N, C-alpha and C positions, 0 to 999 in steps of 0.2 A: 200423663198416660192416656192413650186414646185406644188401647186394646185390652181384651182379656180374654182368657180360657173358661169355657162352660160346658156343661153336657146335658143334651137333649133329654126332656123327661117325656112330654105328652102333648098331643095336640087337642085343643078344645075351641070353645067360644067364649066372648065377654061381649057386654054392651057399653057402648059409650054413653055419656051424658046427655047426647042428643037424641037416645034412643036407637040408634044404629048398632047392628049385630054383625060383629067382625071374627073372622077366625083368628086364633092365637096360638102360638106355640110357647110353653113353658119351659125354660132353660135354667138350670140349676148352676150358680156361678157361687162356688165357695171360696175361700181364701185362695189367691194364687202367688206361692213363694216366690220370691225373685232368686234364681238360681245362679245368673251370670249377668255381667253388664260388658257389652262390647264396645270398644273406643275405636275411632279413627286410626289413631297412631298404631295399635296394636292389632285390629282386626280389618281395618279398612273401611269400616262402617260404623254407625252408633245403633246399638239396639239394647233392649232389655230382654232376657231370656225369662219366661215365666213357665213355671210348671203347675201340675193339676193332680190331684188325687195320690194315691199310694200304691206304689208297685210291690206286688206280693212277693216275688223272688227277683230282686234286681241283679244285673251282672255286675263285676267288679267295678267296670269302666262307669256305669251309670250310679252306682253307690260312691264310688270315689269322686265323681263329678259333682254329685249333689252335697258331699260333705264339705269339699272345696269352697261350695257357694252356702257354707253355713245353715245347710238344710238338714235336719235329721233324718227324715225318711225320704227315699228316693221316690219322686214324682213318677206316674204311670205315663203323664204326656207332656210333651215340651212344646213350647212356640214362642217365637219371637216378634216384640213389639218394635218396629223400626223408628229412627228419629231422623231429623236432618243432620247432616254431617258436621253442621257447626253448633250443634247443640251442646249446651255446657253438661259434663259429666257430674258437676256438683249438684244440677238439679235434678237428676234421676235417682230413681230408688237405687238402695244399696244391696248387695246380696245377703239375703237372710230376711228382709225387709216383706212384707205381704200386702197384696193389693186386694182390694174390696170391691165389689160391683157399684155401691153407691159412690164411691170415690171417682169412678171411671165415667159412669152412664147416670143418666136421668131420664124421666118421661119426656116424651118429644123428640128424643135424639134418633138421627138416621144411622143406621149400622150395615155394614156388609158382614155377613155371616158365611164363613167356609167352614166346609166339613166333607165328608166321604160319603157319597150317594150309595142309596141300597143297591146291592149286587143282583142283579136279574138271572146271572148265569148265561149261556149260551142261547142267543136268540136269532131267529128269523128275520128276514128284511121287512116283513109286514110289521112286526111288533117293534124292531130295533129302529127303522126309519119311515116307518108309515108309508110303505108301499101300497098301491092300490091291490095288486095281483093281477092275474091273468083273467081271460074269459072261462067260463065253463063249457062253452060250446066247441064247435070245429075240432072235435078230437083232443080238447085240452083238459079233460075232466081231472087229470092228475097234477096239474100244473097251475091250481089257484093259488098257491102261496109262493110261487118260485120266483126267483129275482128276474129271469128272463136273460138277455144277452149281455154279457158283462165286457166284451172286447170288440175290437175293429177288424179289420181284414188285415191284408198283409201289411199295411203301414198303419200304425206302428208295429204290428205284430206282437202285443202284449198288453196287458192289462195296466191302467195307469194306477199308481200309487194314490191310495186314499179313497178307491172306488167303495162306493156305499154297498156292503154284504154282509152276509150273516157274521155273527161273531159274538165275543163276550159283551154284555150290556150291563151297564151301570159301575158300580165299585170305583167310580172316579172322583178327584177331588173337584168339588162344584162350589163356585161362591153366588150367592143371591145378594143382591145388592139394592140399595135404598130401602132396607126394611126399617119399621117403624117400632122404638120401643115405647109401649104404651104403661108401663109399670115397672118400679124397681123396688125389690125388697131386700133386705140383709142378706138373704141366700139364695137370690136369683133375679131373674128379669122375666117380663112377658113381652114377646115381640110378636106384632100383627103380621099374620101370614104363616107361611110353612118354611122349614128350614131343612137343608139335606140331612140325610142319613135316617139311621133306626134309633128306637129308643135306647137310650145311654151312649149314643155317640159322641164324639168329642167334638166341640165345636170352636172356632175362635172369630170372636165378635169384634170388629174394628168400627170405632166410631169416626164418621165421616161429616157429619153436619148436624143440623137441627131443622125440625118441621115448624115453620111460622105459623102454620094453620093446626095446631096441634088440637085435638079434642080428648081431653081427658076421659079415663075409664069411669064407668058409673059404679059407685061403691055404696054399700047397704050402710045405715047408719051405726051397726054393730062394728063393721071393719073400721069406720072413721075412729070411733071411741078407743077401739083397740090400738090403733097407729098413734093416738094421743098418749095414752097411756105408756106405749113403748118410748116414745120421747121424753115424756115426763121423766120416766124412771131413770134414764140416760142421763139427764140432767141433774137429778137429785143425787145420784150415786157420787160423783165427784165431790159434791158439797158434804156428803157424809164422810168420806174418806178424808177430806180436810179438817172436820171437827175431831176425828179419831186421831189424827196427827196433833 
């Protein structure tokens, strides 16, 4: 797997081991249930459909689709992770399986994060396209933030499609590329920099490579001890179960 779904939590700062202070975004990444596996023979391409969260009042279509994929509670968000057409279906996760963050990502990975940008509502050209505005003098006191002329003369006699004008700003699907994963926990990841969307927005994180010059996060001694305890408890648990058996 090279992709996973997460939820944006908050933006803050962290320090690297070399003392550099960096902006980071905390992304919650809980278990992603596999809802469906698409194959080249049936669907024309190979992909794994993941789900996230729990939908409060799912429709019959979503509820039936989830149950067909061996997922009891219908997810509130779906996304697909594509694979090459020649990928073997036997190597892919099966419907009903879950995908965890540590199984997909690790510190030092480079990712593309896709989400829906904040909606700004209707905005003028100064805010939306960074227009400079007109002069205040020569009788133009009421034209400071106006777009100015938008068309030509008789030829072509119309406004070209795509002309930068006032309109709805934001609320679009945005992908920020080559962001660095600086830390991975069982329930989430920490990404260097900012990602699209408001708090609680759904994100799709796609792994694209690895940073060869990665500098780890600085962690206090208490954090290191707690991580060591977690790893030790995970190792001891299977041994205890074997003894009971």
